[in-house]
C-alpha positions in Angstrom: -36.0 23.9 -65.0 -35.7 22.8 -61.2 -32.6 25.1 -60.6 -34.4 27.9 -62.3 -37.3 27.8 -59.8 -34.7 27.3 -56.9 -32.4 30.2 -58.2 -35.6 32.4 -58.5 -36.9 31.5 -55.0 -33.2 32.3 -53.6 -33.0 35.7 -55.1 -36.6 36.8 -54.1 -35.9 35.6 -50.6 -32.8 37.6 -50.6 -34.8 40.6 -51.2 -37.3 39.8 -48.4 -34.3 39.6 -46.0 -32.9 42.7 -47.4 -36.4 44.5 -47.0 -36.4 43.4 -43.3 -33.0 44.8 -42.7 -34.2 48.1 -44.1 -37.3 48.0 -41.7 -34.9 47.2 -38.8 -32.8 50.2 -39.9 -35.7 52.5 -39.4 -36.5 51.3 -36.0 -34.5 53.7 -33.7 -32.3 52.4 -31.0 -30.1 54.8 -28.9 -28.6 56.6 -31.7 -30.5 58.9 -34.1 -29.3 58.2 -37.9 -30.7 59.2 -41.4 -32.2 55.9 -42.2 -34.7 56.6 -39.8 -36.2 59.0 -42.1 -36.2 56.7 -45.0 -40.0 55.7 -44.8 -41.3 59.5 -44.7 -43.0 60.8 -47.7 -43.4 64.7 -47.9 -46.2 66.5 -50.1 -43.8 68.4 -52.5 -45.9 70.4 -54.8 -48.6 68.1 -54.7 -46.5 64.8 -55.2 -45.7 62.5 -52.4 -41.9 62.3 -52.4 -39.4 60.6 -50.2 -37.8 62.8 -47.6 -34.2 61.4 -48.5 -34.7 63.2 -52.1 -35.7 66.5 -50.6 -32.8 67.0 -48.0 -29.4 66.0 -46.8 -29.0 64.9 -43.1 -26.3 65.4 -40.5 -25.8 63.6 -37.4 -24.5 66.3 -35.1 -24.9 64.3 -31.8 -26.1 60.9 -30.7 -29.6 62.2 -30.6 -29.6 65.2 -32.8 -30.1 65.1 -36.6 -29.8 68.3 -38.8 -31.9 68.3 -42.0 -31.0 70.6 -44.7 -33.9 71.0 -47.3 -32.4 71.4 -51.0 -35.5 73.7 -51.7 -36.3 76.2 -48.7 -39.7 76.3 -50.1 -40.4 72.7 -49.2 -39.1 73.3 -45.3 -42.9 73.7 -43.9 -43.9 70.5 -45.7 -40.9 68.8 -44.6 -41.4 69.7 -41.0 -45.2 68.8 -41.0 -44.2 65.2 -42.5 -41.7 64.6 -39.7 -44.1 65.9 -36.9 -46.8 63.8 -38.4 -44.5 60.6 -38.6 -44.2 57.8 -36.0 -40.9 59.0 -34.9 -42.1 61.0 -32.0 -40.1 64.0 -32.5 -40.9 67.6 -33.1 -38.2 69.4 -35.2 -37.5 73.0 -34.5 -37.1 75.2 -37.7 -34.5 78.0 -37.9 -35.5 79.1 -41.4 -32.3 77.5 -43.1 -32.1 74.0 -41.4 -34.5 71.7 -39.3 -33.0 70.4 -35.9 -34.6 66.9 -34.8 -33.9 66.1 -31.4 -34.8 62.6 -30.3 -35.7 62.1 -26.5 -34.0 59.4 -24.7 -35.5 56.1 -24.9 -37.5 55.0 -22.1 -37.7 51.3 -21.0 -41.3 51.3 -21.9 -40.6 52.8 -25.3 -37.8 50.3 -25.7 -40.1 47.3 -25.3 -42.7 48.6 -27.8 -39.6 49.0 -30.4 -38.9 45.5 -29.6 -42.6 44.4 -30.3 -42.5 46.4 -33.5 -39.0 44.6 -34.6 -40.6 41.3 -33.8 -43.7 42.0 -36.0 -41.4 43.1 -38.9 -39.3 40.1 -38.5 -42.5 37.7 -38.6 -43.6 39.6 -41.7 -40.2 39.0 -43.3 -40.4 35.4 -42.6 -44.1 35.3 -43.7 -42.8 36.5 -47.0 -39.9 34.0 -47.3 -42.3 31.2 -46.3 -44.6 32.5 -49.2 -41.9 32.6 -51.6 -41.3 29.0 -50.6 -44.9 27.9 -51.3 -44.9 29.4 -54.8 -41.6 27.7 -55.7 -43.0 24.3 -54.4 -46.1 24.6 -56.5 -43.8 25.4 -59.4 -41.8 22.3 -58.6 -45.2 20.3 -58.2 -46.4 21.6 -61.5 -43.0 20.5 -63.4 -43.8 16.9 -61.8 -47.6 16.8 -62.8 -46.7 17.8 -66.2 -44.3 15.1 -66.7 -41.2 17.3 -67.2 -39.2 15.9 -64.1 -39.7 12.8 -62.0 -40.6 12.4 -58.4 -37.2 11.9 -57.0 -36.0 15.1 -58.7 -38.7 17.0 -57.1 -38.3 15.4 -53.6 -34.5 16.3 -53.9 -35.4 20.0 -55.2 -38.0 20.4 -52.2 -35.1 19.3 -49.7 -32.9 22.1 -51.4 -35.7 24.6 -51.2 -36.2 23.9 -47.6 -32.6 24.7 -46.8 -32.6 27.7 -49.1 -35.8 28.9 -46.8 -34.1 27.8 -43.5 -30.9 30.0 -44.3 -33.1 33.0 -45.0 -35.4 32.7 -41.9 -32.2 32.3 -39.8 -30.8 35.3 -41.1 -34.0 37.4 -40.2 -33.9 35.7 -36.9 -30.2 36.7 -36.5 -31.1 40.2 -37.5 -34.0 40.2 -34.8 -31.7 39.0 -32.1 -29.1 42.0 -33.0 -31.8 44.5 -33.0 -33.2 43.5 -29.8 -29.9 43.6 -28.2 -29.2 47.0 -29.6 -32.8 48.2 -28.2 -32.1 46.8 -24.6 -28.6 48.5 -24.3 -28.9 51.6 -22.5 
């Protein structure tokens, strides 16, 4: 019972860390990369569809990405979705591909991105702590119902704290790496 609760909490915390990693990937550092477009949804025949499903991406240079739609009819909607996103880029359309040229990051913009990264890291750590609270409540319920003893729950809570620390440390490490990447000119 206790191991089930701890294993479930560990697995869910892993997912929270992975979600935070994906959020960090969407934050632009120096180089443009296709994962920056992962959060963009396009109105595709009345249905919001992830851009990744509608086009292929090619990184030509460090700051240029070519977007090749699978369906040319969706070109204008893809262009509009990219323009309306928070990427700060205005794609050019040549009829076959969209070319997104990312401007050089200014010092001010880098600091804004660091703030965004810190917010996303804190959101990830909050998610991990919420999962810890849920697991702790499950352990306390086992004790209250008389299924396990107090010593077992105390030991399990210490293991739970270790699992929580491992995951929050992983998020802190990712944040440190992202900050270093953003400050690199």
